[in-house]
C-alpha positions as CSV (number, residue, x, y, z in Angstrom):
1,M,-25.5,-15.5,-77.1
2,G,-23.6,-12.3,-77.6
3,T,-19.8,-11.9,-77.4
4,I,-17.9,-9.7,-75.0
5,D,-15.2,-7.7,-76.8
6,A,-12.0,-7.2,-74.9
7,P,-11.1,-3.5,-74.4
8,D,-8.2,-2.0,-76.3
9,L,-5.1,-1.8,-74.2
10,S,-2.0,0.2,-75.1
11,Y,0.6,-1.3,-72.8
12,A,3.2,1.3,-73.8
13,A,0.8,4.1,-72.7
14,L,0.1,2.2,-69.4
15,A,3.9,1.7,-68.7
16,P,4.1,4.2,-65.8
17,L,1.2,2.5,-64.0
18,L,2.6,-1.0,-64.8
19,F,6.0,-0.1,-63.3
20,V,4.4,1.2,-60.1
21,F,1.8,-1.5,-59.5
22,G,4.2,-4.2,-60.6
23,A,6.8,-3.0,-58.0
24,A,4.0,-2.8,-55.3
25,A,2.8,-6.3,-56.1
26,V,6.4,-7.8,-56.0
27,G,6.9,-5.9,-52.7
28,V,3.9,-7.7,-51.2
29,L,5.5,-11.0,-52.2
30,V,8.8,-10.0,-50.8
31,E,7.1,-9.2,-47.5
32,A,5.5,-12.6,-47.4
33,F,8.4,-14.8,-48.4
34,A,11.8,-13.0,-48.1
35,P,13.8,-13.4,-44.8
36,R,13.4,-10.4,-42.5
37,A,17.2,-9.6,-42.7
38,V,17.0,-8.8,-46.4
39,R,13.6,-7.2,-46.7
40,H,14.5,-3.6,-46.1
41,P,17.1,-3.1,-48.8
42,V,15.1,-5.2,-51.3
43,Q,11.9,-3.2,-50.5
44,V,13.7,0.2,-50.9
45,A,15.2,-0.9,-54.2
46,L,11.8,-2.2,-55.5
47,A,10.0,1.0,-54.5
48,L,12.7,3.1,-56.2
49,V,12.7,1.0,-59.3
50,G,8.9,1.3,-59.6
51,T,8.8,5.1,-59.1
52,L,11.8,6.0,-61.1
53,G,10.8,3.6,-63.9
54,A,7.4,5.3,-63.9
55,L,9.1,8.7,-64.1
56,V,11.3,7.6,-67.1
57,S,8.2,6.1,-68.8
58,T,6.3,9.4,-68.6
59,V,9.3,11.2,-70.1
60,V,9.4,8.7,-73.0
61,L,5.7,8.9,-73.5
62,A,5.8,12.7,-73.6
63,G,6.5,12.8,-77.3
64,R,3.6,10.5,-78.3
65,D,0.2,11.6,-79.5
66,D,-2.5,11.8,-76.9
67,E,-4.8,8.8,-76.7
68,V,-7.6,7.2,-74.7
69,T,-7.0,3.6,-73.8
70,A,-8.3,0.7,-71.6
71,G,-11.6,0.9,-73.3
72,G,-11.8,4.6,-73.0
73,A,-11.4,4.5,-69.2
74,L,-7.9,6.1,-69.1
75,A,-6.6,9.2,-70.9
76,V,-2.9,9.4,-71.7
77,D,-2.5,13.1,-72.5
78,G,-0.2,15.9,-71.6
79,P,-1.6,16.8,-68.2
80,A,-1.8,13.2,-67.2
81,L,1.8,12.5,-68.1
82,F,3.0,15.8,-66.5
83,L,1.2,15.1,-63.2
84,Q,2.1,11.4,-63.3
85,G,5.8,12.4,-63.7
86,T,5.5,14.8,-60.8
87,I,3.9,12.1,-58.6
88,A,6.5,9.5,-59.5
89,A,9.3,12.0,-58.7
90,V,7.7,12.9,-55.4
91,G,7.2,9.2,-54.7
92,A,10.9,8.3,-55.3
93,L,12.0,11.2,-53.0
94,S,9.5,10.1,-50.3
95,V,10.8,6.5,-50.4
96,L,14.3,8.0,-49.6
97,L,12.8,9.9,-46.6
98,F,11.1,6.7,-45.4
99,S,14.5,4.9,-45.6
100,E,16.3,7.5,-43.5
101,R,17.9,6.1,-40.3
102,A,17.7,2.6,-41.6
103,L,21.3,2.0,-40.4
104,D,20.0,2.6,-36.9
105,P,16.7,0.8,-36.8
106,A,15.9,1.9,-33.2
107,R,15.6,5.5,-34.5
108,S,13.4,4.6,-37.4
109,A,10.3,6.8,-37.8
110,F,8.0,3.7,-38.1
111,V,6.8,1.3,-35.4
112,A,8.4,-2.1,-35.5
113,T,5.0,-3.9,-35.2
114,A,1.8,-2.0,-35.7
115,A,-0.6,-4.7,-34.2
116,V,0.3,-3.9,-30.6
117,P,-1.8,-1.7,-28.2
118,A,-0.2,1.7,-27.8
119,G,1.3,2.3,-24.4
120,S,1.5,-1.4,-23.5
121,V,4.6,-3.1,-22.2
122,R,5.2,-4.7,-25.5
123,D,4.8,-1.4,-27.3
124,R,7.4,0.2,-25.0
125,E,9.8,-2.7,-25.7
126,L,9.4,-2.3,-29.5
127,A,10.2,1.5,-29.3
128,T,13.8,0.5,-29.1
129,S,13.6,-2.7,-31.2
130,E,16.1,-3.4,-33.9
131,R,13.3,-4.6,-36.2
132,V,12.7,-2.4,-39.3
133,Q,9.2,-1.8,-40.6
134,T,9.2,-2.7,-44.3
135,E,5.5,-2.9,-45.1
136,V,5.6,0.9,-45.6
137,Y,7.3,0.6,-49.0
138,P,4.7,-1.5,-50.8
139,L,2.0,0.6,-49.1
140,A,3.5,3.8,-50.4
141,T,4.0,2.3,-53.8
142,F,0.4,1.3,-54.1
143,A,-0.6,4.8,-53.0
144,V,1.7,6.3,-55.7
145,G,0.0,4.0,-58.3
146,G,-3.5,5.1,-57.1
147,M,-2.5,8.7,-57.4
148,M,-1.1,8.3,-60.9
149,L,-4.3,6.4,-61.9
150,F,-6.4,9.2,-60.4
151,T,-4.9,11.9,-62.6
152,A,-5.5,9.8,-65.8
153,S,-9.0,8.5,-65.0
154,N,-11.5,9.2,-67.9
155,D,-14.3,7.3,-66.1
156,L,-16.0,8.1,-62.8
157,L,-15.9,4.5,-61.7
158,I,-12.1,4.2,-62.4
159,M,-11.7,7.5,-60.6
160,F,-13.4,6.1,-57.5
161,V,-11.3,3.0,-57.6
162,A,-8.2,5.1,-57.8
163,L,-9.4,7.3,-55.0
164,E,-9.7,4.2,-52.7
165,V,-6.3,2.7,-53.9
166,L,-4.5,5.9,-53.0
167,S,-6.4,6.5,-49.7
168,L,-6.3,3.1,-48.0
169,P,-2.5,2.8,-47.8
170,L,-2.3,6.4,-46.5
171,Y,-4.8,5.6,-43.7
172,L,-2.5,2.8,-42.6
173,L,0.7,4.7,-43.0
174,S,-0.6,7.6,-40.8
175,G,-0.9,5.2,-37.8
176,L,2.6,3.7,-38.0
177,A,4.6,6.3,-36.0
178,R,7.2,4.7,-33.7
179,R,6.8,7.5,-31.1
180,R,3.7,9.4,-30.0
181,R,1.7,6.2,-30.8
182,L,-1.6,7.4,-29.5
183,L,-1.4,10.6,-31.5
184,S,-0.5,8.7,-34.6
185,Q,-3.4,6.2,-34.2
186,E,-5.8,9.0,-33.5
187,A,-4.7,10.7,-36.7
188,A,-5.2,7.5,-38.7
189,L,-8.7,6.9,-37.3
190,K,-9.8,10.5,-38.0
191,Y,-8.3,10.3,-41.5
192,F,-10.1,7.0,-42.2
193,L,-13.5,8.1,-40.9
194,L,-13.6,11.4,-42.6
195,G,-12.1,9.8,-45.8
196,A,-14.9,7.3,-45.7
197,F,-17.5,10.1,-45.6
198,A,-15.7,11.8,-48.5
199,S,-15.7,8.6,-50.5
200,A,-19.4,8.2,-49.9
201,F,-20.1,11.7,-51.1
202,F,-18.1,11.0,-54.3
203,L,-19.9,7.7,-54.9
204,Y,-23.4,9.2,-54.3
205,G,-22.5,12.0,-56.7
206,L,-21.4,9.4,-59.2
207,A,-24.7,7.7,-58.9
208,L,-26.6,10.9,-59.4
209,V,-24.6,11.9,-62.5
210,Y,-25.1,8.4,-63.9
211,G,-28.8,8.6,-63.3
212,A,-29.0,11.9,-65.1
213,T,-26.7,11.1,-68.1
214,G,-26.8,7.3,-68.4
215,S,-23.0,7.1,-68.3
216,V,-19.9,7.3,-66.1
217,R,-17.6,8.2,-69.0
218,L,-16.5,11.8,-68.8
219,S,-16.8,12.4,-72.5
220,A,-20.4,10.9,-72.5
221,I,-21.3,13.1,-69.5
222,R,-20.1,16.1,-71.4
223,D,-22.1,15.2,-74.5
224,A,-25.2,14.6,-72.4
225,S,-24.8,17.9,-70.6
226,V,-24.6,19.7,-74.0
227,T,-27.7,18.0,-75.5
228,E,-29.9,18.0,-72.3
229,G,-28.6,21.1,-70.5
230,G,-27.8,21.2,-66.8
231,S,-30.5,19.1,-65.0
232,T,-30.9,19.2,-61.2
233,L,-29.5,15.7,-60.8
234,V,-26.4,16.6,-62.7
235,V,-25.8,19.8,-60.7
236,L,-26.3,17.9,-57.4
237,G,-24.1,15.1,-58.5
238,L,-21.4,17.4,-59.6
239,G,-21.6,19.2,-56.2
240,L,-21.1,15.9,-54.3
241,L,-18.2,14.8,-56.6
242,I,-16.5,18.1,-55.9
243,V,-17.0,17.6,-52.1
244,G,-15.2,14.2,-52.3
245,L,-12.3,15.6,-54.4
246,M,-11.9,18.8,-52.2
247,F,-11.5,16.6,-49.2
248,K,-8.4,15.0,-50.7
249,A,-7.1,18.4,-51.8
250,S,-7.4,19.8,-48.2
251,V,-9.7,22.6,-49.4
252,A,-11.7,24.5,-46.7
253,P,-14.2,23.7,-45.3
254,F,-13.3,20.1,-46.0
255,H,-9.9,20.4,-44.4
256,T,-10.7,19.4,-40.8
257,W,-8.6,16.2,-41.0
258,T,-5.5,18.0,-42.2
259,P,-4.0,19.5,-39.1
260,D,-4.5,16.4,-36.9
261,V,-3.2,14.0,-39.6
262,Y,-0.2,16.1,-40.5
263,Q,0.7,16.4,-36.8
264,G,0.1,12.8,-35.9
265,A,1.5,10.9,-38.9
266,P,5.2,10.1,-39.2
267,T,6.8,13.1,-40.7
268,A,8.0,11.3,-43.8
269,V,4.4,10.2,-44.4
270,T,3.2,13.7,-43.8
271,A,5.7,14.9,-46.5
272,F,4.4,12.3,-48.9
273,M,0.8,13.1,-48.3
274,A,1.2,16.9,-48.4
275,A,3.1,16.8,-51.7
276,A,1.8,13.8,-53.7
277,T,-1.9,13.8,-52.6
278,K,-2.3,17.4,-53.5
279,V,-1.0,16.8,-57.0
280,A,-3.3,13.8,-57.5
281,A,-6.4,15.5,-56.1
282,F,-6.0,18.6,-58.3
283,G,-5.2,16.4,-61.3
284,A,-8.6,14.7,-60.8
285,V,-10.3,18.0,-60.2
286,L,-9.0,19.5,-63.5
287,R,-10.0,16.4,-65.5
288,L,-13.5,16.2,-64.0
289,L,-14.4,19.9,-64.3
290,Y,-12.9,20.5,-67.8
291,V,-13.5,17.2,-69.6
292,A,-17.0,16.4,-68.2
293,F,-18.3,19.8,-67.4
294,G,-16.1,22.3,-69.2
295,T,-19.0,23.3,-71.5
296,A,-21.3,23.9,-68.5
297,D,-18.8,25.8,-66.3
298,W,-21.7,27.8,-64.9
299,T,-22.6,24.7,-62.9
300,W,-19.3,24.7,-60.9
301,R,-17.5,28.0,-61.3
302,P,-19.4,29.9,-58.5
303,L,-18.8,27.0,-56.1
304,V,-15.1,26.7,-56.9
305,Y,-14.8,30.5,-56.6
306,A,-16.3,30.4,-53.1
307,L,-14.2,27.4,-52.0
308,A,-11.0,29.2,-53.2
309,I,-11.8,32.2,-51.1
310,A,-12.8,30.1,-48.1
311,S,-9.6,28.0,-48.3
312,M,-7.3,31.0,-48.6
313,V,-8.8,32.8,-45.7
314,V,-9.1,29.8,-43.4
315,G,-5.6,28.6,-44.1
316,A,-4.0,32.1,-43.8
317,V,-5.9,33.2,-40.6
318,L,-5.8,29.9,-38.7
319,G,-2.1,29.4,-39.6
320,L,-1.3,32.5,-37.5
321,T,-2.6,30.8,-34.3
322,Q,-0.6,27.6,-34.6
323,T,2.3,26.8,-32.2
324,D,3.3,23.5,-33.8
325,V,5.3,23.5,-37.0
326,K,3.5,20.6,-38.6
327,R,0.1,22.0,-37.9
328,M,1.2,25.4,-39.2
329,L,2.3,23.7,-42.4
330,A,-1.1,21.9,-42.5
331,Y,-2.9,25.3,-42.6
332,S,-0.3,26.5,-45.1
333,S,-1.4,23.5,-47.3
334,V,-5.1,24.6,-46.9
335,A,-4.1,28.2,-48.1
336,H,-2.1,26.8,-51.0
337,A,-5.1,24.7,-52.1
338,G,-7.0,28.0,-52.4
339,F,-4.3,29.5,-54.5
340,L,-4.4,26.5,-56.7
341,L,-8.1,26.9,-57.2
342,T,-7.5,30.4,-58.6
343,G,-5.6,28.5,-61.4
344,V,-8.6,26.2,-61.9
345,I,-10.8,29.3,-62.3
346,G,-8.3,30.6,-64.8
347,L,-8.5,27.7,-67.2
348,G,-11.1,29.4,-69.3
349,P,-14.0,27.9,-71.4
350,G,-13.3,24.4,-72.5
351,G,-10.0,24.2,-70.5
352,T,-8.1,26.1,-73.1
353,G,-6.8,28.9,-71.0
354,Y,-3.3,29.5,-69.5
355,G,-4.6,28.3,-66.1
356,L,-4.0,24.6,-66.8
357,A,-0.3,25.1,-67.4
358,A,-0.1,27.5,-64.4
359,T,-1.8,25.0,-62.1
360,M,0.4,22.1,-63.2
361,F,3.5,24.3,-62.7
362,Y,2.3,25.4,-59.2
363,L,1.7,21.7,-58.2
364,L,5.2,20.7,-59.2
365,A,6.8,23.7,-57.4
366,Y,4.7,23.3,-54.3
367,A,5.3,19.5,-54.1
368,L,9.0,19.8,-54.2
369,T,9.2,22.7,-51.7
370,T,6.9,20.9,-49.3
371,L,9.0,17.7,-49.4
372,G,12.1,19.8,-48.5
373,V,10.4,21.5,-45.6
374,F,9.3,18.3,-44.0
375,G,12.6,16.7,-44.7
376,L,14.2,19.4,-42.5
377,V,11.5,18.9,-39.8
378,T,12.7,15.2,-39.5
379,L,16.2,16.5,-38.5
380,V,15.2,18.6,-35.5
381,R,14.6,16.1,-32.7
382,D,14.3,15.7,-28.9
383,G,13.9,12.6,-26.8
384,D,10.3,12.1,-27.9
385,G,10.9,12.3,-31.6
386,E,10.7,15.3,-33.9
387,A,10.7,18.6,-32.0
388,T,7.8,20.4,-33.7
389,H,6.8,23.0,-31.1
390,L,7.8,26.5,-32.3
391,S,9.5,27.3,-29.1
392,Q,11.9,24.5,-29.7
393,W,13.0,26.1,-32.9
394,A,14.3,29.2,-31.1
395,G,17.9,29.9,-31.9
396,L,18.2,27.0,-34.3
397,A,20.5,29.0,-36.5
398,R,23.2,28.8,-33.8
399,R,22.9,25.1,-33.5
400,S,22.8,24.3,-37.2
401,P,23.2,27.3,-39.6
402,V,22.7,25.1,-42.7
403,V,19.4,23.6,-41.5
404,A,18.2,27.1,-40.6
405,A,19.2,28.6,-43.9
406,L,17.5,25.8,-45.9
407,M,14.4,26.1,-43.8
408,S,14.3,29.8,-44.3
409,F,14.7,29.4,-48.1
410,F,11.8,26.9,-48.3
411,L,9.6,29.0,-46.1
412,L,10.2,32.0,-48.3
413,A,9.3,29.9,-51.3
414,L,6.0,29.0,-49.7
415,A,5.4,32.6,-48.9
416,G,6.0,33.5,-52.6
417,I,9.1,35.6,-52.3
418,P,10.8,36.4,-55.7
419,L,13.6,34.2,-56.9
420,T,11.9,31.1,-55.6
421,S,9.5,28.7,-57.3
422,G,6.7,29.8,-55.0
423,F,6.7,33.3,-56.5
424,T,6.7,32.0,-60.1
425,G,3.8,29.6,-59.3
426,K,1.7,32.2,-57.6
427,F,2.4,34.7,-60.3
428,A,1.3,32.2,-62.9
429,V,-2.0,31.2,-61.3
430,F,-2.9,34.8,-60.3
431,R,-2.2,35.9,-63.9
432,A,-4.5,33.1,-65.2
433,A,-7.3,34.2,-62.9
434,I,-7.0,37.9,-63.9
435,E,-7.0,36.9,-67.7
436,E,-10.3,35.2,-67.1
437,G,-11.8,38.2,-65.4
438,A,-11.5,36.8,-61.9
439,W,-9.4,39.7,-60.6
440,P,-11.4,39.9,-57.3
441,L,-10.3,36.4,-56.6
442,A,-6.7,37.3,-57.4
443,L,-6.9,40.3,-55.0
444,V,-8.1,38.0,-52.2
445,A,-5.3,35.7,-53.0
446,L,-2.7,38.5,-52.7
447,I,-4.1,39.6,-49.3
448,A,-4.1,36.0,-48.1
449,S,-0.5,35.6,-49.3
450,A,0.5,38.6,-47.3
451,I,-1.2,37.3,-44.2
452,A,0.3,33.8,-44.6
453,A,3.8,35.3,-45.0
454,F,3.6,36.4,-41.4
455,F,3.7,32.8,-39.9
456,Y,6.5,31.8,-42.3
457,L,8.6,34.8,-41.3
458,R,7.8,34.1,-37.6
459,V,9.7,30.8,-37.8
460,I,12.7,32.5,-39.5
461,V,12.7,35.2,-36.8
462,L,12.6,32.5,-34.1
463,M,15.6,30.7,-35.7
464,Y,17.8,33.7,-36.1
465,F,16.8,36.3,-33.5
466,S,15.8,34.3,-30.4
467,E,18.0,32.7,-27.7
468,P,18.2,28.9,-27.9
469,A,16.8,27.1,-24.9
470,P,19.4,25.3,-22.7
471,D,17.6,22.0,-23.1
472,G,16.7,22.6,-26.7
473,P,16.5,19.9,-29.4
474,T,19.4,18.4,-31.3
475,V,19.8,18.8,-35.0
476,G,20.7,15.4,-36.5
477,V,23.1,15.0,-39.4
478,P,21.1,13.9,-42.4
479,G,21.9,10.5,-43.9
480,L,22.5,10.1,-47.6
481,P,18.8,9.6,-48.4
482,T,17.7,12.8,-46.7
483,T,20.7,14.7,-48.1
484,I,19.6,13.7,-51.6
485,V,16.0,14.8,-51.0
486,L,17.2,18.2,-49.6
487,A,19.6,18.8,-52.4
488,V,17.1,18.0,-55.1
489,T,14.3,20.0,-53.6
490,A,16.4,23.0,-52.8
491,A,17.9,23.0,-56.3
492,A,14.5,22.7,-57.9
493,T,13.0,25.5,-55.7
494,L,15.9,27.8,-56.8
495,V,15.9,26.9,-60.5
496,L,12.1,27.1,-60.9
497,G,12.3,30.6,-59.3
498,I,15.2,31.9,-61.4
499,L,14.9,30.1,-64.7
500,P,11.3,28.7,-64.9
501,G,10.9,29.3,-68.6
502,A,11.7,25.7,-69.7
503,V,9.3,24.0,-67.3
504,L,6.6,26.6,-67.9
505,D,6.9,26.0,-71.7
506,L,6.7,22.2,-71.0
507,A,3.6,22.7,-68.9
508,E,2.0,24.9,-71.6
509,S,2.8,22.3,-74.3
510,A,1.3,19.6,-72.2
511,A,-1.8,21.5,-71.3
512,V,-4.3,19.8,-73.5
513,L,-6.9,17.6,-71.9
514,V,-8.5,14.8,-74.0
515,G,-11.6,12.8,-73.2
């Protein structure tokens, strides 16, 4: 009878994941056994300890040599640590957004009890309840852990498990809005159904790749592709894997869930999804394409090229037609996914090009700017919750000059205006594409950026040059959590636009994928 060898585990290399999953598991126990009166502060503290502990761990690990651990299933390399640190930082800031208005529970963004039919008498009573929803914190922490695992997965099965771990909490969080309950539940159902289809595509692609290569390990798939060439099964499997990943990244034409979910989910959850999920999805895309298929880039480069163009065009054009701020930002996310794919194209053979560093920098800049934008959206409110219709933002500069100025700054960053992080990020990925000969793609990206700038500028014009409506929304005074989020994101957007050299150098030094 043979023996089963235990896989090698480096607990130090796994410290970021252990912090997050440990905090999430303790959060579940707190939810089960702690008195309701003390749950909220304890859950917030646990979530912050988990995410900030993970962030510190990634910084400490940055000086170590790259390694593959957990029996070869996880890669702890520069890109994994950079993206895990980004996700951990975004997770900590998102927890602060979740905890906003905790001192006035009736104004919390989250429903007091989810298991109540929307529109019922009990549901209307709970709309003003003093109960505080605390399950959202372990759910968000589990999602952060899944995202961090996703970026480090060196094995297709582990990647699939991570995909489910990050997705399932997000499905639940999307349906927990205190107001506009039906819209929120509709968003959660659409996200779940389409996400299930995307997971099925990924799993079927995994099966085809395993059938063709005999392994789910990325390095083994690469070796099999080199020795056997690109078989039909491998190409089909890769195509299905890309479909599953592009769904999470909100890349057109797999973006159809994005506007409805962004609009219906609680705005703090939308901010978390828009920022962190994008980082995780592109981290997995980079690892899959350049560790497993970097030597056979002819199998995926034309597809990614086409998806980049489609995403930029769809996001920029359909964004022009939106009258809701959150839906507009959803199509902005689709367009930015296309811009990020120009960086993926710019990685070069074997993943050695400048594009990897440029893409990681863009992900960091986009995530922080997006968090700031949605943090401001939570402050503009009417009697039914956040006031997201564009007409309600008319004359906002007269009601709150500071909120209007910050919103303008973040929108200009998303548009890629100089002296913002958005300009530096776009310049970096466009340069990477041009260096790899993909100048037509960079040209399309420039045109799409110009089109997208129109709907960002439209909001600024509304805020500064339109008369406010007499019954317009109120602009709330941010509490300490939202103030911290806005200060951090605004400072990062400015610094990464004016003095990006240190972070770009850090991204370049980290841009080495191992398998």
